[in-house]
N, C-alpha and C positions, 0 to 999 in steps of 0.2 A: 591404530593398528599395533601400537607398542604395548598393548595390555598383555599381562601374563596369561590370563585365562584364554585369550584369543590364540596366543602362541601354543599353549598346551593342547587346546582343542584342535587347532590346525594340524599340529604334528601327529596327534593320535589319529585324526581322520585320514590324513595322508597315508600313514602306515596301514591303516585298516583297508583303504581303497586299494593300495598296491597289493597287499597280501591276498585279499579276497578276489581281486581281478586276476592275479596269477593263478590262484587255485581254480577259479572258474574256467580260465583258458585251458589249463592242463586237463581238467575233467572233460571239457568239451572235445579236446583232441583225442582223449581216450575213448570216449563214447563213439566219436566218428570212426576211429580205427576198428573198434569192436563191431560196429554196424557193417563196415566194409568186409570184415572177415566172415561174418554171418552170411552176408549176401554172396560172397565169393563161394562159400561152401554150398549154399543152396543152388547156386547156378551150376557148380560142378556136378552136384547130384542130379540136376535137371538134364545136364548134357549126357551123363551116363545112362539116364533113363531113356532119353531120345535115341542115343546110339544103340542101346539094347533093342528098342522097338524096331529100329531100322534093320539091324542085323537079323532079328527073327523073321521080318518080312522077306529079306533077301534069301535067307536059307530055305524058306518054304516056297520060294519061286514066285512070290507075289511082289514083283518089282514096282507095279503100279501103286501098290499100297503105300510105298515110301512117299510118293507125292501127296497122297491123302493125309498121311501123318504130318507131313510138313505144313500142309494147308490148315489142318485143324489146330496145330500149335500156333501158327501165325495169327489165327483169329483171337488168340489170348490178348488181353489189354496190356500185358507187360512185355510181350515179345514183339519187337518192331520188325525184325526180319530173321529168316532162317534159311540156310542154303548149304549144299555140299559141293566142295571144290576139289579139283584134282591138284597134284603138287605143283603144277605149272600155273595155277590161278584160274583155270577155266571152270565155269559153273556147270557141274554135272546134273544137279537137281536143285529145285528151289520151290518155295511156296508161291513164288511169282513166276509163272511160266515164261514171261518175257525175259527173265534173266538167264534162262537155261542156254548154254552155249556161249555166253559172253565171257570176257576175261576181265578180271578186276584190275585196278591200277597197281603198278609195280611197288609203289610205296606202301600200299595196304598189304601186298603179298609179302614184303620184307618183314612186316610186323608179325604175320602169321607164321613164317618160317622160324621164328625165334623158339617155338615150342608149344606145348599144349597147356600153358598156364593161362589163367584169366587175366585180361588186361583192362584197366580203367582208362577209356578214351577221354571222357570229360565228365562233367557232373550230371549229365543227362542220361548217358547210355553206358552200359557194360557190354563189352564185346568178349564173348567166350569162344575160345578155339579148342577143339578136341579132335585128335587124330583117330581115324578109323583104320586100324592095322589089319594086315593080311593074316588071318587065323587059319589053322589047319582045315577047319570046316569049309573054308573058302577056296582051298587049293584046287578044287574040282573045276571051278570056272575062272580062276585067276592064277597068274604065274606065281609059283611059290617064292621066286626070288624077289618079288616086289614087296617092300616092307610096308608101305603106306598105300592103302587103296583110295583114301579120300580124306578130306578135312571138313569137319562139321563146324560151321560158323553160326553162332547164335547171338543176335543183338537184343539186349533186354533193357527196357526203359526203367530207370531208377528215379523218376521224378517223384514218386511217392515217398522214396527214402529221403529226398531233399526236403519235402515238406515236413517230414518227421524230424529231420535234423534241425530245421529252422525253428520248429515249435520247441524242441528241447533247448536250443540256444536262447530263444526268447524267455523261456521259463527260467533258465539259469541266470540270465541278466536281470530279470525282474526280481528273482529271489536275492541276488547279490545286492541290488540297489536297496531293497527293503531292509536287508540286514544292516547295510551301511548306515541307513537313515536311523534305524533303531539304536545302533551303537552311538551315533553322534548325538541323538536326543538324550540317551542315557548319560553320556559323558557330560553333556551340557548341564543337565539337572544336577549331576554330581558336583561339577565345578562350581555351579551357582550356590549350592547349599553349603558345601564344605570348604570352598576356597574363596569365591568372590564375596559372598555375604559377610563372612567374618573379617576379611581384609578391609571391606568398606567401613565396617564398624570401627576397626582399628584406626583407619585413616581419619574418620570423623573425630575420634577422640584425640588424635594428634593435632588436628586443626584447632580444636577447642583449647588445647594446651598452648598452642602458638598464640592464640588470642588472649591468653592470660587466665584461663579457667583451669585451676589446678585442683579443684574439688571433685572433678568427674572421675568415676571409677569404671572399669571395664571388665566384664565377665563373659567369656565365650566357652560354651560347653559342646560345640559341634564335634570336636575331636580333642584328643589328649594334647596334641602339639599346640592347637590354638588356645586351649585352656591354659597351658603353661606360658605361652607367649602373652596372653592377656593379663595373667597374674604378675608377671615380671614388668609389664608396662605400667600397671597400677602402682606397683611398689616404686618404680622409677619416678613416677609423677609425684608421689608423696615426698620422696627425698628431694626432688628438684624444688618442690614448693617450700620445703624447709630451708634449703640453701638460698633461695631467692629472698625469703623473709630476712634471713640473717644479712645477706648482702645489701638489701635495701636499708636496713637499719644502720649498717656501717657507712653506707654512702650518704645517708641523711646526716649523720654526725659529722662526717668529713666535710660535707658541703657547708654545714653551718660554720665549722672551724675556718675553712678556706674563705668563706664570705666575710667573716669578721677580720681576718688577716688582710684580705684584699681591700676591704673598706678602710682599714687603718692606713694601708700604704697609699691608697688613692688620696685620702685626706691630706696626708703629709706631702705628696707630690703636688696636689692642687695648691696647697698653700705656697709652695716654692714657685710654681708657675705664676700664681697670682701676683706675688711680689715682683717677679721679673716683668710680667705684662704691664703692671701699673707703671713701672719705670719706663718701658717702651712706649706706652700711651702718652706719657708726659712728653717724651722726646718727639713722638709723631705729631702731637698737637702743634708743637713749635714749627716742625717742618711743613705741616699741612697749611698753616697760616701763610708761610712763605710761598708755597706752591699755588695757593689760591690766588695770590696777587700776580704770580707769573702767568697763570691760566687766563686771568682776566685781560692781561696785556696781550697774550697770544690770540684771544678771541677777537679783540679789536683789530689785530693785524690780519687775521683770517678773513674777517668781514671785508676789510679793504681789498684783500687779494681776490676774494670771490667776486666783488664788483668789477675789479679789473679783468678778471677771467671772463665774466659774462660779456663785457664790452669786447674783448678780444675774440671770443667765440662768434659773437654777432658779426664783427668785422670780417672774421675768417669765412663765415658762411657767405657774406656778401662777395668776398674775393673769389670763392669757389664758384658762386653763381656767375660772376662776371667772366671768369676763365672759361666756364662751361659755355657761356653765350658766345664768347669770342672764338672758342673752338668750333662750335656749330657753324658760325658765320664763315670761319675759315674753310670748313668742309664744303659749304655752299659755293665758295669761290673756286675751289679746286675740282669739284665733282660735277658741276652743272654749268652749261652755257646758255640755257634757256632763260630769258629774262623774266618771264612770268613765274617760273618755279623759283628762281633766285629771290625775287622780290617777296614772294609769299613766305619762303623759308626764313628770310631775314626778319620780316614783320612778326611771324609767329614766334620765333625765338626771343625777340625783343619784348613782345607782350608778356610772354611767360616769365622772363627774368625780372622785368620791372613791374610785374603784377598790374598791368594796365587793362582798362576796359576796351579801349580803342587804340588801334595803331594803323598808320598809313605811310605810304611813300608818295611824294609829289615830285614830278620832273618838270624843270623849267623848259618850256618851248620858246626858243629864242625868236623864231620866225613870227609867232603870234604874240610873243611877250605875255604869255599867259601860263597858268599853272595847270598841268595835266595830272589828274589823280590816277596813279598807276595801280596801286594795291591798297585796298581798304578792308580791314578785318575788325570785327566787333560791332559794326553798324550796318547790318544788312549786306547785300551784295550789290556790286556795281552793275548797272545796265550795260548791254552791248554797246560797243563803240567807244570813242574817246570822250572823257568828261573833263571839261575845263572849268576852272574857277578864276575869277578875276584877280589880278595881282594889284593889291591896294595897300594903303598904309596901315589899315587896321587888321590886315591879315598877318598871322603869326608867321607863316611860311614865307610871305613876301618880305617881312622884316629880316628874317634869317638870311634870305637870298641877297638882299641889299647890303647887309652888314657882314656877311660871310663868317658868322660866329654863332655858337649855340645860344639858346634862350631858355631860361628856367622861369616858369610862372608858378610859384607855390600856391597862390590863391588868386583867382581871376579878379576878385574884388579889389586887390591891390594893384591891378594893371588895367585901369579904365580905358587906356588908349587902344586896347585890343577888343575885338568883338567877343561877347560872352557866348554867342551861338555861332557855330561854324557854318560856312556856306554849304556844307554837306548835310546839315540838319540836326546836329546834336549840340547839347549844352556842354561847355568847357568849364571845369572847376579848377583843376590843376593839370599842368602839362609840361613836357620837355620837348624841345625841337632842336635838331642838330643838322648842320649843312652837310651835304654830300659833295665833297670837293675832290676833283681830279686835276692834277697839274695846275694848281692855283685857280682852277675854274669851278664855280659852284654850279653843279648840274641839277641839283634838287635838294629836298629835305626829307628827313625821317622824323616822325612825330609819334609820341605816345600820350594819351589823354586819359585822365581820371583813374586813380588807383582803385582796384576792386575791393580794397579793405577800407575805403573812405579816408585814408590818410593823404598827406601831401608829398610831392616830390622834393628831393633835397639836392644839394650840390654833388653828393656821391652819385645820385641817379643821373645828373647832368654829365658828370665825367664818364660814366659807363656808356651812356648813349653816344657821347662824342667819340669814344673809342670804337664802338660798333659802327658808327657812321663812317669812320676813317677806313675800316676794313670793307664795309659794304660798298663804299664808293668804288673801290677797285673792281669788285665783282660786277657792279651795275655797269660800270663803263665797259668792261670786257664783254658783258652780255649785249650791250647796245652796239658795240663794234661788230660782235658776231652776227647780230640781227641785220646790221647794215650790210655785212659781207654776204649773208644769205640773200638779202634783197637785191644786191648787185648781181649775184649769180643768176637769180631768177629773172631779173629785168633783162640781163643780157640774152638769156635763153628765150625769154618771151619776145624779145626783139627779133631773134632768129625766126621764131614761129610766125611772127607778124610779117616778116620778110617773105617767108614762103607763101603765106596767104595772100600777100599783096601782089604776088606774081600771078595769082589765079583769082579772077573776079568771082568764080563759082564758089570758092571755099573761103572768101573774105569774111571775117567775123566768126568763123566756125568754132574756134577754140573758146572765145568769149561766151558764145551761146551754150556750148557743151558744159562750160564751167558753171554757168548759172543753173542749167538743168540739174547737174550732178549735186551741187551744193544744196539746192532746194530739196531734192530727194533725200540726201544724207541727213539734213536737219530733221525732216519728217520721220526718218528712221531712228532718230535719237543718238547719233554718233557724237562722241566726245569732241572737245575743241581740238585736241591733238589730231584726231582722225579726220576732222573737217579740214584741217590744214593740209594733210596728206591728200585728201580728196581734191582740194582746190588746185594744188600744184600738179597733181597727176592730170587733171582735166586740161589745165592750160598747156602742159607739155606732151600730151599724149601722142601728137603727130610730129614731134621733133625729129623722128627718124626719117621723115620724108625729105630731109635735107640730102640724104644719100640716095634718093630715087631720081632717075632721069626725069627732067621737067617735061620732055616730050611725052613720056609715058603718063605723067600726071595729067597732061592736057589732051591726051588722045581721045578723039571723038568716036571712032569706030569700036567694034567689038574687040574686047581684049582677048589675046591668045592665052593658052595655058602657061606659056613662058612668062607673059606679061603679069598674069595673076601671081605666079611664084615670086616675081621680082617685087611686086607691090607688097606681098605678105612678109617681106624682109624688114619693113620699116619699124615694127616693134623692137626687134633685136638690134637694129641700127640705133634706135633711140636710147636703149639702155647702155650701149657702148659709148654714146656721146656723153651721157650723164654719169658714167661710171666713176670718173675722177672726183665727183662731188659727193663727199661722204654722207652729208645729212640728207640726201635724197635716196637712201636705200629702199625705204618702203615705197617711195614714189616710183622708183625704177621697177619694182616688183608689180605695181599696179599697172604701169604702162605696158609691160611685156604681156600682161594678161588681158588687156582690154579687147582683144579680138578672139579670145577663147569663147567657146560656146558652153552653155549649161549642160548639154548632153555629151560633151567631150569631143565634138567633131570640129572644133575651131583650130586655130593656129597661134603660136608655133609649137606648143608642147602638148596639145590634146588633153588639157586638164578639164575637169568637169566638176559640177556640183559644189560641195563644201570645200573642195581643194582650191577653189578660187577665192581671192580676197573679196570681201564684201564691196569694197571700193571699186574693184575691177568690174564686178557685176553691175553696179550702178553706172559706171562709166560706159560700159558696153551698150546699155539702153539709151543713155543720153546721146552718145555718138551716133548710134543707128537712127534715132529719131531725127536728129538734125540733118543727117545725110539724106533721109527720105523727104524731108520738108524743104530742101534746098535744091536750086537748079544745078544740074550737072551737065558736062559737055555731051553726054550721051542720052540725056532725058530732062524733062521739065520736073519741077518739084511736084511731089504727090500731095493730094489734098489731106487735110487734117484727119478726116474720118478714115481714109484709106491707110494713112500712117499708123493711126491707133489700132485699126483692125490688124495690120501686119504685126504689131507688137503683141496683141492678144493671141493671134493665131500661132505665134512662135514662142509664146510663154511655155516654159517647161522643156523646150528643145534648145532654141538659140538663147533665150533669156531666162532669168530667174523668175519663176512663176509667182513668187511672193512680192517682188519689187515692181513688176509691171502694173498690177492694180493700183499701187501707191502713186506711180507716176501718172497714170490715167486720171486718178482722182484729183491730183494737183492741177492737171490741165482743165478739168471740169470746173474747178474752183477759181480759175483765172489767176493762178499763182505766178504766171509769167506775163507781165504787162506788155513786154515787147513782142508778144506773139498773140495774134487774134484768135481766141478760142471760143468766141461767143456762139458760133455755129456748130460747135462740137456736139455730136450726139452721144447718148449714154452707151456704155458697152453693150447693154441688152439690145438697143436699137441697131447698133452696128452688126451684132451677131445675127439678128433677125433679118436685116437687110441682105446679109451675105447669103 
């Protein structure tokens, strides 16, 4: 857009468009004014003619002829309406009989009273107003003092003039556009031939000169100015070519001279540098020989230091691993009181640190004078119940217990006095065993067997395991004391439960049976060991709250009153208040307080239902109800097995969990309770059909 020809052409076109548009607009306005004047004159002439015809008809006494004249004129295609008004705006006569006697609007009358000039209302209609004055010939029938007898109003359509004006305007616009296009085209051709083309030739010649072509000549004959410009350009190129040739020759000679001078200086400088460098090289050779000897000595020292550093790094890694192990064992001591979790955490950490295949803890049972395997990792899993191995002379753990000091066997082949194969069923190749000592008493041992990388154990490993054992002993002893404390609590409370049942021959053994039912169901449902422990304790203690119930009410033979029922329903809450001081029975208390809730939410004491109840509480509810139904009570004999099962099935989904009842019934059918005769038990289908 920065081209000269574009700017010239744009400026010229803009001026042409402005001037022609202005001329066209002025011409159009002049034509429009002229047409209006012609139309106005014609309408005035028409008004005078109409007014003369009306006056003649009135003077000859033919007043009815006036309406005919108006009607004939109104039939014309250009006259839209014609009427005669009095000065007050009332229609005296009209081509439309319906208008006679009506009064026109005041705003229209104000326009009419301005005079007898023709007024342009809009682009569609001319309204012509002409006054009918009182002439002497009319004085015979009109008062001579009246100046105006009537007003002639003629509305003439000028739509045909509008089409003429639009046609003229379109012709003007078309002509103007055609002229503008012709001027632009002419200017474009002119600029291309006489400006653009010569300039392009000139630019092309300049580009060739820039590229080094000084032999090109340029002749432009399109105009005198361009011819003069091209001749001067050609002359300038010839002079520039001559100057360049001269400059190149001088530069060539100067370059040769400077090259010779620079070469001479370089040779002289190089000779001086060479002499200096030869002297420096001789000195450096002497120093280099001395440095080589020093480097060789330093390399020997670095090699020695690297070996020491590797040993220290290895020792540091071992120390870090040991500290990490001791830290983890310390966490186990401070964060957990459950012996099973503590034993497993200690053995896991020890195996990981000492890279062992197998690790285990053995506790010395003084009463049986045998070794109880408490935790074994790396060689399968221990079966349920306690596992004992004999304490004999060839036993590694037995030796450590008897001597109260750790034992390192780097290679079992070097210790024939010990068994190669453990009583637990694996082969021992290398092992470390350390005693667990509490207050100068050896309570057990911790052992790691066989390194997983095939290497053997060392004295460092023995020291680490001894340290671990020292810390683990404290944790194990604390856990054992905690377990004993829990057992003491439970035994005491169990004794209370037994005392309650002993006072009532009808409920004797109830808690033991409910415990067996509940544990069997919970195991079939796949509960974890931790939850099985909660289940067992809750089943044993579920009626502990009956301590707070009047014995007379518990042994009452007759029908219970509503007040008696409310008193009996207090025993779950009494139970949790009794057990509240014992912190480790939190989940057990929650299970006990819910064991009389119903699955449909109609139980007591809190009206809980469905999944809001603990799974253990739902199991306990079924076991408790079944034993109650199949036991003799003061107010009734025990129900038969089939009837008790039918009651469970009938109340599944309302009182009992509908998913647990079928599991319990299936266990009864399979004879899972040897203490309870279930041989005659019918299938649930038979019970349902019999009902």
